C-alpha positions in Angstrom: -77.3 -4.8 30.9 -74.1 -2.5 31.0 -74.0 0.2 28.8 -71.1 1.5 26.8 -69.6 4.6 28.4 -70.3 7.8 26.9 -67.6 10.8 26.3 -69.6 12.5 29.1 -69.5 9.3 31.3 -65.5 9.1 30.7 -65.0 12.6 31.3 -67.0 12.4 34.7 -64.9 9.2 35.6 -61.7 11.0 35.2 -60.9 8.4 32.8 -60.6 10.7 29.8 -57.1 12.0 30.3 -55.8 8.2 30.9 -57.4 7.5 27.7 -55.9 10.3 25.7 -52.2 9.4 27.3 -52.4 5.8 26.3 -53.3 7.1 22.7 -50.6 9.4 22.8 -47.9 7.1 23.9 -49.0 4.8 21.3 -48.6 7.3 18.6 -45.2 8.8 19.5 -44.1 4.8 19.9 -45.1 4.5 16.2 -43.4 7.7 15.1 -40.6 8.3 17.3 -38.4 5.4 16.1 -38.4 7.3 12.9 -37.8 10.9 14.1 -35.1 9.6 16.7 -33.4 7.6 13.9 -33.1 10.7 11.6 -32.2 13.1 14.4 -29.0 10.7 14.7 -28.4 9.7 11.1 -29.2 13.2 9.2 -26.4 15.1 8.1 -26.5 18.2 10.3 -25.9 21.8 9.0 -23.3 22.3 11.4 -21.4 18.9 10.5 -17.8 18.9 10.4 -15.4 16.0 10.5 -11.7 15.0 10.2 -10.0 11.8 9.7 -6.4 11.0 8.9 -4.5 8.3 7.2 -0.8 7.3 7.3 0.6 7.1 3.8 3.5 5.4 2.3 4.5 6.8 -1.2 7.1 6.8 -3.9 7.2 9.6 -5.9 8.9 10.6 -9.4 8.8 14.2 -10.3 9.4 13.7 -13.8 9.3 10.1 -15.8 12.4 8.1 -15.3 13.8 10.1 -12.3 14.7 8.6 -9.2 11.7 8.0 -6.7 11.2 9.9 -3.4 9.9 7.3 -0.7 8.2 9.4 1.9 6.1 8.6 4.9 3.2 11.2 4.7 0.0 12.1 6.5 -3.2 12.5 4.7 -6.0 14.5 6.0 -9.5 14.9 4.8 -12.1 17.4 6.2 -15.8 17.4 5.2 -17.6 20.3 6.1 -21.0 21.4 5.3 -21.4 24.7 3.9 -25.1 25.0 3.5 -28.2 23.0 3.6 -31.5 23.0 1.2 -34.0 20.9 2.4 -32.6 17.3 2.3 -29.4 18.2 0.5 -26.2 19.3 2.0 -23.7 21.0 0.0 -20.5 19.9 1.5 -16.7 20.8 1.1 -14.5 17.9 1.2 -10.4 18.9 1.5 -7.6 16.3 1.2 -4.3 17.7 2.8 -1.1 15.9 2.4 1.7 16.8 4.5 4.8 15.4 5.9 4.7 13.4 9.6 5.1 17.0 11.2 1.9 18.0 9.6 3.2 21.8 9.6 2.4 23.0 6.0 0.3 20.9 3.6 2.7 19.9 0.6 -0.4 19.4 -1.8 -4.0 20.2 -1.2 -7.3 19.7 -2.9 -10.9 20.8 -2.4 -14.2 19.5 -4.0 -17.6 20.4 -3.4 -20.4 17.7 -3.3 -24.2 17.5 -3.0 -25.1 15.1 -0.5 -28.5 13.6 0.6 -28.8 14.6 4.3 -30.3 11.0 5.3 -29.1 8.6 2.6 -25.7 10.0 1.8 -26.2 9.6 -2.2 -24.5 12.1 -4.1 -27.1 14.6 -5.6 -26.9 16.0 -9.1 -26.8 19.9 -9.7 -25.1 20.6 -6.2 -21.8 19.6 -6.5 -18.7 21.1 -8.7 -19.4 18.3 -11.0 -21.9 15.7 -11.8 -21.4 12.4 -9.6 -23.4 9.5 -9.1 -23.1 6.5 -6.5 -22.9 7.6 -2.7 -20.4 10.1 -1.0 -20.6 7.8 2.0 -22.4 4.4 2.8 -25.9 4.6 3.9 -27.4 3.7 6.9 -28.2 0.0 6.9 -25.8 -0.5 3.7 -26.8 -3.3 1.3 -24.7 -6.7 1.6 -23.8 -6.6 -2.0 -22.2 -3.7 -4.2 -21.7 -0.3 -2.9 -20.7 2.5 -5.2 -18.6 5.4 -3.7 -17.8 8.4 -5.2 -16.0 10.9 -2.3 -12.8 12.9 -2.3 -10.5 10.0 -1.7 -10.7 9.0 -5.4 -11.4 11.1 -8.4 -13.7 8.7 -9.8 -16.5 6.3 -8.6 -15.2 3.0 -6.9 -17.4 -0.3 -6.6 -17.0 -2.0 -3.3 -18.5 -5.6 -2.9 -19.7 -7.1 0.7 -17.2 -9.7 1.7 -17.7 -10.6 5.5 -18.8 -9.8 8.8 -16.1 -9.2 11.3 -16.1 -8.4 14.8 -14.1 -5.9 16.4 -14.0 -5.0 20.2 -17.4 -6.9 20.5 -18.8 -4.4 17.5 -20.3 -6.2 14.4 -18.8 -4.6 11.3 -19.4 -5.3 7.4 -16.1 -5.4 5.4 -16.4 -4.3 1.6 -13.5 -4.9 -0.6 -12.7 -3.3 -4.1 -12.0 -5.8 -6.6 -9.3 -3.9 -9.0 -10.2 -6.2 -12.1 -11.3 -4.0 -14.9 -10.9 -0.9 -12.5 -11.2 2.5 -14.3 -8.7 4.9 -15.0 -9.2 8.3 -14.0 -7.4 11.7 -15.0 -5.6 12.7 -12.2 -3.7 15.8 -13.5 -5.2 18.2 -11.3 -3.8 16.3 -8.2 -0.4 16.3 -9.4 -0.2 20.2 -11.0 2.7 20.6 -8.4 5.1 18.8 -10.4 7.4 20.4 -12.8 6.0 19.7 -16.1 2.3 18.8 -15.1 0.2 19.9 -17.1 2.6 21.7 -19.7 4.0 18.4 -20.9 2.6 15.4 -19.0 -0.9 14.4 -17.8 -1.3 11.8 -15.1 -3.3 8.7 -15.1 -4.5 6.7 -11.9 -6.0 3.9 -10.9 -6.8 2.0 -7.3 -5.1 -1.5 -7.3 -6.9 -2.6 -4.2 -9.0 -0.8 -1.3 -11.3 -2.1 1.9 -13.2 -0.6 4.4 -15.1 -1.7 7.6 -18.8 -0.1 8.1 -20.8 -0.1 11.2 -24.0 -1.6 9.8 -26.6 0.7 11.8 -25.4 3.8 10.6 -23.3 3.6 7.7 -20.2 4.9 9.6 -16.7 3.8 8.2 -14.4 3.0 11.0 -11.5 1.7 9.0 -10.3 2.3 5.2 -7.3 1.4 3.5 -6.4 2.2 -0.3 -3.6 1.1 -2.6 -2.9 2.8 -5.7 -0.8 4.0 -8.7 -0.3 6.9 -11.0 1.7 7.4 -14.4 2.5 10.1 -17.0 1.2 10.1 -20.6 0.8 13.1 -22.8 -2.1 14.6 -24.2 -1.5 13.0 -27.6 -0.6 9.3 -26.6 -2.1 7.4 -23.9 0.9 4.9 -23.6 2.5 5.3 -20.2 5.8 7.1 -20.0 6.7 5.7 -16.6 5.4 5.9 -12.9 4.7 8.9 -11.3 3.8 7.7 -8.0 2.7 4.2 -5.8 1.4 4.7 -2.6 -0.7 3.2 0.1 -2.8 4.6 2.8 -4.7 3.4 6.0 -6.6 5.4 8.6 -4.6 6.2 11.6 -4.5 4.2 14.4 -5.6 7.0 16.6 -8.8 7.8 14.1 -9.7 4.1 13.9 -9.8 4.1 17.7 -12.0 7.0 17.7 -14.2 6.3 14.9 -15.0 2.9 16.4 -16.1 4.8 19.8 -18.3 7.1 17.8 -19.8 4.0 15.8 -20.6 2.2 19.1 -22.3 5.3 20.5 -24.3 6.1 17.6 -25.2 2.3 17.5 -26.7 2.8 21.2 -28.4 5.6 20.4 -30.3 3.9 17.2 -30.8 1.0 19.6 -32.7 3.4 22.0 -34.9 4.8 19.1 -35.6 1.3 17.5 -36.2 -0.7 20.9 -35.8 1.0 24.2 -38.0 4.3 23.8 -40.9 2.7 21.8 -41.0 -0.2 24.4 -41.0 2.4 27.5 -44.0 4.2 25.6 -45.8 1.3 25.1 -45.4 0.2 28.8 -46.5 3.7 29.4 -49.6 3.5 27.3 -50.6 0.1 28.9 -50.4 1.5 32.2 -52.5 4.5 31.3 -55.0 2.2 29.7 -55.3 0.5 32.9 -55.8 3.3 35.0 -58.7 4.3 32.6 -60.4 1.0 33.1 -60.0 1.5 36.7 -61.5 4.8 36.8 -64.5 3.6 34.7 -64.9 0.7 37.1 -64.6 2.9 40.2 -67.5 5.0 38.3 -69.7 2.0 37.9 -69.4 2.0 34.0 -68.5 -1.0 32.5 -68.1 -2.3 29.1 -71.3 -3.4 27.3 -72.3 -6.7 27.5 -72.2 -8.2 23.7 -74.0 -11.5 24.7 
């Protein structure tokens, strides 16, 4: 009757290292997917990203004034200032400039506490308390998605609308339903105007917005928005007249760049989820086969259970 190989027998047969390699590969295959995925998706301490949008704007300096119709460039820069465990303190700057882009016409900056893996706003780290997400999370829900980022001074609720293909890449479209959209105080954004905030305050709301999101990483590859703002006084919320109407969309150049980046991230995530674990399991099978061969060559076999 064959006897079960002991640890000493395995060492004499030379099978021990192959058994250890097989077990190591299996363990790496189980944890490697999560480790590599987190490495790809986690907001890094050196993260800095800029995106630009083309803007059409009609601005009135005071109520009733003739509108100034302009073509502008909106540049948003997100930069991690410091990290604390799973949270990053991120500075987001919006700069409005003419198409020459030499000097900004207006600039606003905000601080956000962001969960480094899930991209949620985290209380206690930003310059104000915010809920929702700063950016879509990896594997975003095909339902509603609440965003509160620097593109708007309040939360926006996006609803999943459809799956689209762009250059062979699957994307999720989310659209903002403007019905019942919240009105926000945008006075700080317009304090460069002559009588703001001394005489007037400014309210604004988003009329329509949509975005395309790569589903694995949550990266936004295209976004557009249409909004309006109007004058009020501190004592009376009734509109006194338009302050601004505008619409913007990511620039053609950045849409192409973000699509390339999303495709590259998708490939790295596919490697983390399928290719790397698959290779490790194949290596584990090979190591296990070598261990069996060594045991058989040394005259040790598995026990007869009959």
